[in-house]
N, C-alpha and C positions, 0 to 999 in steps of 0.2 A: 306706711305708718311712721317710718322713721323721718320722713319729710315733714309730716305734722308735728313731731316732737321739735324738730329744728326750727321750724316755723314759729312755735309758741316760744321757744328760747330766745330766738332772734327779735321777735316783736316785742318781748319785755325789756330785753337789752337795750333796744333803741328807743322805746318809749320814754324811759328815764333820762334820755340824754337831751330831751326837749327843755327839761327843767334846769337850765344852765346855772340860774342865780341860786335855787334850792341846793343844788350840788356843792356850789362854792360855799354857800353858808354852812352846809353840813361839814365841810373841811375845816373852815374857821372855827366852828363850834367845837370840834374835836381837838384842835390845836389849843385852843384856850383852856378847854377842861383838863388836858394833859399838862399844860404849862403850869397851872395853878397848883396841881397836885405836885409836880416836881419841885416847885419852890417850896412848899410845905415840907416835903421830905428831905430837901437839902437843909432846911432848918433843924429838922429832927436829927439828922445825921452829922450835925456840926461838931458834935463831941464824942462821935463814936464812928468806928469804920464799917461795921457789920451789925445787922439786926436780923434775928432769925436765919443767920447764915447767908444772907444777901447783902452784898455792898451797894453803894449808891448807884454805880454805873449799871450795874445788873437790874437794879430796881427801876432806874429810868428807861432802860430798854424794854423791860417788863411792860411798864405803863404805856410806851409808845406802841407796842404790839397789841396790848389788851384793848385799848381805845380806837385802834385802826381796825382790828379784826372785829371787835364788839358791834360795829355797825352792821355786819353780816348777820350775826345771830340774835340781835335785839329786835329788829324790825324786819317783818317780811311779809308772808302771804296771808297772815291772819287779818290783817287791815283791810286787804282787797276782798278776802272771803267775807268778812263781817259786813262790808259795804254792800256786796251784791246779794247777800242773804236778805238784809233789811229792805233793800230796794226791790227785791223780787227778780233780779237778774240771774240768780241762781238757777231758776227754771229753764233759762236758755243753756247755761252751762252743762246742766244735766243732759241736755239732748246733743251735745258735742260728739263727733265721732271717735272720741277718747275718753277714757274714764275719768271721773271727777278728780280722783286722787292723782292719776298720772298727768293730768292737765296742769294741776297746781305744783306737781313736782318739777315739770318742765318751767313752769312760771318761776319756781324758787330758784332753778339753775341759772335762768336769764338774769334774775334780780341779783344773785351771788356775782355773776360775772361782771355786771355793771358796777356793783359796789366796790369789786376788787380793782378794776382799772380806773374808775371814776373817783372814788372816795378814799379807799384803803391805801393804795400805792402812793398817790399824792400827798396824803396826809402824813404817812410814814416817812416819805422823803423829806418833806418840810422839817418834821420833828429831828430827824437825823441831823440835817444841815444846822438847824436851830440850836440844838443842845450838844452838837459834835459828838453824837454817839457813835462809838466805835463798833463795828460790825465783824465778827469772826465766827462763823458757823461752819461746823464739819458737814461735808457732803452727805454723810450717812444720816446726820441729824436733820437735815433738810429733807432727805427723802421720807424719814419716819414722820416728821412734821406734816408733809403732804398727805400721807396715808391718814393719820388721825384726823387731819382738817377735813378730808373726804368723808370719813365717818361723822365727824361733827356737823356736816352739812345735812347729812342724812337725819341725824337726831334732831337738829333744830328744825328741820322740815316737820317731822312727826309732832314735836311740841307746839309749833305754830299751826299745824292743821288741826290739832285737838282743841286748841284755844278758838280756832276759827269755827269749828262746828259746835262749840258751846253757844254760840250766837244764835243757833237754831232755837234755844230754849230762853236765852236772855233778851233776844232781839236788839241788843246793843252791843257794840264791840269796843268802844272807846276805854271803858273802864277795865276791861279784859287785856287790852293792849298794855295799859299802864302797869297792871298787875304783873303781867309776863315779863316786861321789860325790867321792872324792879327785882323780880325773883332771879332773872338771869345776871342782873348787874351785881347782886349781892352774893349769890350762891355759886356762880360760875368762876369766881376770883378776879373778875374785872374791876371791882372796887378796891381790893387789895389780895395779895397772894394767900393762899389758904392757911400758910403757916403763921399769918399774923392774927388769926381767929383763936379764940378760946378753945381748948381741946374738945369739949363738949360739942361746940359748933362745927369742928371739923368732922367729928364722928357722925353728925347728921349729914354733911355735905357729902361724905363718902357714900352715903346710901342712895344719893340722887344723881341724876345723869347731868346736872349742870356744870359740874366742875370740868367735864370733858369738853366743853363748848369754848372756854378760853384758857383756863389754868394749866390743864394737861398739855395740850399742843404747844403752848409757849414754853413751859418748863422742858418739854423735850427739846425744843429748838435751842433752848439756852444751854442744854447739855447737863441740866440739873435733875435729870431722872436716870436711874439705873437701868440696865437692860431688863431686869426682872420687872421693874416698875413699868416700862414701856409695854411689856407683854401683858401685864395686869390691865393696863388702860385699854388696850386693843380688845382684850377679852371682854372687859367691862362694857365697852362700847358695843361689841357684837350683841351682848346680851340684851343691853338697852335698845338696840335697833329692832330686835326680834320682839321684845315686850311691847314697845311702843307701836309697833305696827299692827300687833294683836288688838291693842287698845283702840287704835284708830279704826280699824275695820270693824269692831263691835260697836263703837261709838257713832260710826257713819251709818251703819245699817239701822240703828235706832233713830238717829236724828234725821234720816231721809224720810222717814215716816210722818215727821212733823210737816213736812212739805205738802204730802198728801192731804194731811188733816187740814191744813190752811188752804186747801183748794189749788196747790201749785201742780 
């Protein structure tokens, strides 16, 4: 069975390597987006050294990381799920010798690994060289960052899976993908660090799982979270993983009946 998991991960990893131009354009797009934001913030910081406790160098590194990692959590399996549901290919997927959720989790891992090596690391490297961003991370912070990112990948999988399952009811996935991307961009801290939002908005964000997709891991890596805050992040992620798993199972059990109703 483990070989089946590795086969799916490997297939998804290599599948995206065929789209060389698409991957290159994704890197260029990220670099342009981050560059524009950095130039804007440089103008804002012209007459001040810090804003909300962050200096310009830290903010530049924050955006470099946020827009590099954002590619992992903004677009994923829900697009493929939606396409297969609307085309009827989902019937075949349900007959695979591996559960539907496990199949797409392996698909997600392959997607993450490909994005990491093909998009994230090259984008981050170019931004570091382009803006001469200094790197100085503590080993302990890197270790905690990796743990939080592992939980982040699991949480983002459940979020994507839920949005994918909704296509059973809407029969269209494009609008849902745009909605999900917008929610993650705004509420995860990819658009701006959470400190830059009004207090009332921060309170709402603290009740949702999105901040732990981008903001929390990056702030941990930058050394701007205390030990207490890191423990809180890990506990909050653990709770959300359990809650999202339950929601996913319930929604899947109901959504799968739609396939039967439509003759699948």
